[in-house]
C-alpha positions in Angstrom: 130.3 -100.2 98.3 130.2 -102.4 101.3 126.6 -101.5 102.0 125.6 -102.4 98.4 127.2 -105.8 98.7 125.6 -106.5 102.1 122.2 -105.3 100.8 122.6 -107.6 97.7 123.2 -110.6 99.9 120.2 -109.6 102.1 117.9 -109.2 99.2 119.0 -112.7 97.9 118.3 -114.2 101.3 114.9 -112.4 101.4 114.0 -114.0 98.1 114.9 -117.6 99.0 112.2 -120.0 97.9 110.3 -122.1 100.4 112.0 -125.2 99.1 115.5 -123.7 99.6 114.6 -122.5 103.0 113.5 -125.9 104.0 116.7 -127.5 102.7 118.7 -124.8 104.6 116.7 -125.4 107.8 117.1 -129.2 107.6 120.9 -128.9 106.9 121.3 -126.4 109.7 119.5 -128.6 112.3 121.3 -131.8 111.1 124.9 -130.4 110.7 126.0 -130.4 114.3 124.4 -133.8 115.3 125.9 -135.4 112.2 129.3 -133.9 113.1 129.1 -135.8 116.4 128.1 -139.0 114.7 130.8 -138.5 112.1 133.4 -138.0 114.9 132.3 -141.1 116.7 132.4 -143.2 113.6 135.8 -141.8 112.7 137.2 -142.8 116.1 136.5 -146.4 115.4 137.7 -146.7 111.8 141.0 -146.8 110.0 140.2 -143.9 107.7 143.0 -141.4 107.6 142.6 -138.6 110.1 143.2 -136.1 107.4 139.7 -136.8 106.2 138.1 -136.1 109.6 139.0 -132.4 109.8 137.5 -131.1 106.6 134.3 -133.1 106.9 133.9 -132.0 110.6 134.4 -128.4 109.8 132.0 -128.7 106.8 129.3 -130.1 109.1 129.9 -127.4 111.8 129.9 -124.8 109.1 126.6 -126.0 107.7 125.0 -125.3 111.1 126.8 -122.0 111.5 126.1 -120.6 108.0 122.6 -122.0 107.9 121.8 -120.3 111.2 123.0 -117.0 109.9 121.0 -117.3 106.7 117.8 -118.4 108.6 118.2 -115.6 111.2 118.7 -113.1 108.4 115.6 -114.3 106.5 113.3 -114.4 109.6 114.8 -111.3 111.3 112.8 -110.8 114.5 109.6 -112.4 113.3 110.1 -115.6 115.4 110.7 -113.6 118.7 108.2 -113.7 121.5 106.1 -111.6 122.2 106.8 -110.2 118.7 106.0 -106.5 119.0 105.2 -104.9 115.6 104.0 -108.1 114.0 100.7 -108.1 112.1 98.1 -110.8 112.6 99.4 -113.0 109.7 103.0 -112.8 111.0 101.9 -113.6 114.6 99.9 -116.6 113.3 102.9 -117.9 111.3 105.2 -117.3 114.4 102.8 -119.2 116.6 102.7 -122.1 114.1 106.5 -122.1 114.0 106.7 -122.3 117.8 104.2 -125.2 117.8 106.1 -127.0 115.1 109.3 -126.4 117.1 107.8 -128.0 120.2 106.6 -130.9 118.1 110.0 -131.5 116.6 111.7 -131.2 120.0 109.2 -133.6 121.6 109.7 -136.1 118.7 113.5 -135.9 119.1 113.3 -136.5 122.9 110.8 -139.4 122.4 113.1 -140.9 119.7 116.2 -140.7 121.9 114.4 -142.2 124.9 113.0 -145.0 122.7 116.4 -145.7 121.2 118.0 -145.8 124.7 115.2 -148.1 125.9 115.7 -150.5 122.9 119.5 -150.5 123.4 119.1 -151.3 127.2 116.0 -153.5 127.2 116.3 -155.4 123.9 120.0 -155.5 123.2 121.1 -155.5 126.9 123.6 -152.7 126.3 124.9 -150.3 128.9 124.7 -146.6 128.1 127.4 -144.6 129.8 126.9 -140.9 130.1 130.5 -139.8 129.9 131.9 -136.3 129.6 132.1 -136.5 125.8 128.5 -137.5 125.4 127.3 -134.9 127.8 129.4 -132.2 126.2 128.0 -133.1 122.7 124.4 -133.0 124.1 124.9 -129.7 125.9 126.4 -128.0 122.9 123.8 -129.4 120.5 121.0 -128.3 122.9 122.5 -124.9 123.4 123.0 -124.3 119.7 120.0 -126.0 118.1 117.1 -125.2 120.4 117.3 -121.4 119.9 117.6 -122.0 116.1 114.6 -124.3 116.0 111.7 -121.7 116.0 113.7 -119.7 113.4 114.2 -122.7 111.2 110.5 -123.7 111.6 109.3 -120.2 110.6 111.6 -120.1 107.6 110.3 -123.5 106.5 106.6 -122.7 106.8 106.6 -119.1 105.6 105.0 -118.9 102.1 107.0 -117.7 99.2 106.8 -114.0 98.5 104.5 -113.1 95.6 106.2 -112.8 92.2 107.1 -109.3 91.3 105.4 -107.9 88.2 
């Protein structure tokens, strides 16, 4: 009975539409960074702390559950060198890795530009304290490995409709 239920979940994940996969990929990649933004905002407001916990765990859970769903959908098709992949799968995998690098480069450029604007235009000081470095390290450690999987899930075409 356990195998039937796991198989049923797997087959539902395998049939996710491209639109749903893109939503899951976006939510997965944004959940953890939004949790850090949420925590920072919560530290400076008078909103009751009882609100902080559930929202924080929801955002972390979004990244965690989304990662599991994306990894289950993609399986090992995003891996390098990708033994056993046919030409179409290798092409999609390569496109996903290129998209991953583009997203990562864009995020780095955005962060550097934001830091430059804060320092040069608004004359603010940016302190790299332990909290900020921990948030960055955890985000990098969690999100960079998920990025090619999310990209592949987002670009893979929908399966043909069954007759």
